[in-house]
C-alpha positions in Angstrom: 62.3 144.6 54.2 62.5 141.8 51.6 59.2 141.4 50.3 58.0 143.1 47.5 54.5 142.9 48.7 53.4 142.5 52.2 49.5 142.9 53.7 49.0 144.0 56.9 46.1 141.1 57.9 45.8 142.1 61.5 42.4 142.3 62.3 41.9 145.9 63.3 43.6 147.1 60.2 40.7 145.1 58.4 38.3 146.3 60.3 38.9 150.0 60.2 39.2 149.1 56.3 36.1 148.0 55.8 33.9 150.8 57.6 36.4 153.1 55.6 35.2 151.2 52.1 31.5 151.5 52.8 30.3 154.4 51.0 28.0 155.8 53.7 30.9 156.6 55.7 31.4 160.3 56.9 34.2 162.5 55.6 34.8 163.2 59.7 35.0 159.4 60.0 37.0 159.0 57.1 40.0 160.7 58.4 40.3 160.3 61.3 39.7 155.9 60.4 42.5 157.0 57.9 44.8 158.1 61.0 44.5 155.5 62.9 45.3 152.6 60.2 48.3 154.5 59.8 49.6 153.9 63.1 49.4 150.1 62.3 50.9 150.3 58.7 53.1 152.4 60.0 54.2 149.8 62.5 55.0 146.7 59.9 57.0 149.5 57.5 59.0 150.2 60.2 59.5 146.5 61.7 63.0 146.1 60.8 64.5 149.6 61.0 68.3 149.3 62.3 69.0 149.8 65.9 72.4 150.3 67.8 72.8 150.2 71.5 73.3 154.2 73.0 74.5 154.6 76.7 71.5 155.7 79.1 71.0 156.2 82.8 67.9 155.4 84.1 66.0 156.5 87.4 67.9 153.2 88.9 70.8 152.4 86.9 73.1 153.2 83.7 72.2 150.5 80.3 73.2 150.3 76.8 69.0 150.9 75.0 68.1 150.6 71.3 67.8 153.4 69.6 67.1 153.9 65.9 70.3 154.5 63.8 71.1 156.3 61.5 69.8 160.4 60.3 66.3 160.7 61.0 63.3 158.8 58.5 62.1 160.6 55.6 58.3 160.5 55.1 57.1 161.8 51.5 53.7 162.2 51.0 52.6 162.2 47.4 49.7 164.9 47.0 47.1 165.4 48.6 46.0 162.0 49.3 49.0 160.9 51.0 48.7 163.9 53.7 45.9 161.3 55.6 49.0 158.7 55.8 51.4 161.4 56.6 49.8 162.9 59.3 48.7 159.7 61.2 52.7 158.3 61.1 54.1 161.9 62.0 52.3 161.1 65.6 54.4 158.1 66.2 57.6 159.7 64.5 57.9 162.8 64.9 61.3 163.7 64.7 61.0 162.3 60.7 61.8 165.1 58.5 59.2 165.5 56.0 58.8 165.8 51.9 56.0 166.8 49.2 55.7 165.5 45.5 52.7 167.0 43.6 51.8 164.6 40.9 48.4 164.1 39.0 46.7 162.2 36.8 45.8 162.6 33.6 42.3 161.5 33.3 42.7 160.1 29.4 46.4 158.7 29.4 46.5 157.9 32.9 50.1 159.5 33.2 51.5 161.4 36.1 51.7 165.4 35.5 54.3 166.5 38.0 53.6 169.9 39.2 55.7 170.4 43.1 58.5 168.2 43.9 60.3 169.3 48.0 62.3 166.9 49.5 64.5 166.7 53.0 68.3 167.4 52.2 70.7 164.2 53.0 67.9 161.8 51.2 70.6 159.3 50.7 71.4 158.5 54.3 67.7 158.5 55.0 65.5 155.4 55.0 62.4 157.3 53.2 58.6 156.3 53.1 56.6 157.4 50.4 52.8 157.5 51.2 49.7 157.5 49.1 46.3 155.5 50.1 45.8 154.4 46.5 48.3 152.2 44.3 46.3 151.7 41.3 48.1 152.1 37.8 51.0 152.1 39.7 52.4 155.2 37.4 52.3 158.0 39.5 54.3 156.0 42.6 57.0 155.0 40.0 57.5 158.5 39.4 57.5 159.7 42.8 60.1 156.9 43.2 61.6 158.3 40.3 62.2 161.8 42.3 63.2 160.3 45.2 65.8 158.3 43.8 67.0 161.0 41.6 67.3 163.0 45.2 70.0 160.3 46.5 67.8 158.3 48.2 68.3 154.4 48.2 66.5 153.0 51.1 62.8 153.2 49.8 59.6 151.9 51.0 56.0 152.4 49.5 53.2 152.7 51.8 49.5 152.6 51.0 46.1 151.8 52.3 44.9 149.9 48.9 46.4 148.3 46.2 45.5 146.7 43.1 47.6 143.9 41.2 48.1 146.0 38.1 50.0 148.8 40.6 51.9 145.9 42.3 53.6 144.7 39.0 54.0 148.4 37.4 55.8 149.1 40.8 58.1 145.6 41.0 58.4 146.0 36.7 60.1 150.0 38.0 61.3 149.7 41.1 61.5 145.7 42.3 64.4 147.3 44.8 60.8 149.0 46.9 59.5 147.2 49.1 55.4 147.7 49.1 53.3 147.9 52.7 49.5 147.8 51.9 46.1 146.9 54.0 44.7 145.7 51.0 45.6 143.6 47.7 41.9 144.6 46.0 40.4 142.8 42.7 41.5 144.6 39.4 41.3 148.3 38.6 38.3 149.4 36.3 38.3 151.6 32.6 38.9 154.5 34.3 41.4 153.1 36.4 40.0 153.2 39.8 40.9 150.4 42.2 37.4 147.9 42.5 35.6 147.4 45.2 38.4 150.0 46.4 37.1 152.9 48.6 36.4 155.7 45.8 39.1 158.4 45.7 40.8 159.0 49.0 41.6 162.6 48.7 37.4 163.1 48.0 36.2 161.3 50.5 39.1 162.8 53.0 38.2 166.1 52.3 35.4 166.5 51.5 35.4 167.5 47.7 34.0 165.6 44.5 
């Protein structure tokens, strides 16, 4: 992928996102919609994966059939909200290897604090897709990319549901080589670092917590 920011404007993506933004949408519906929209976003973030031909035999004849080449993809969820996107993508790419990075945002400084990091082996040989519904300040996302790069990963993509201009700028400054795929580039961050208009806290809405 060559473009730093890709906004997926497909009508199904935008329709589902609008329902998710609605404050009256239930936890169960929010969770289901996130799973559905993750399928559509995964289609875009994997659009240019390299293919190579493999000799197979159909019921009628032999043929050279295109298959994704290289080691299995690595999907890395930024806990906890990233798991909502992760689950949906795994339905499309069940053989992917999975990693988890635990970060929480200090509400005073808005800086990320790490509490967990578990990544697959051979990251240097895998296309890695980092998933987190919200790209807000970009500080946690940039820190997660730092950890993935430290593991040896070279080709990294970032997938989110919503992005703020501030977060996109922070990621471009810290990691200009990491393309971002999102369903929406929203207006701004508020004084508490939340995306506006946004959809609230994705983790709270997904898990029914406050």
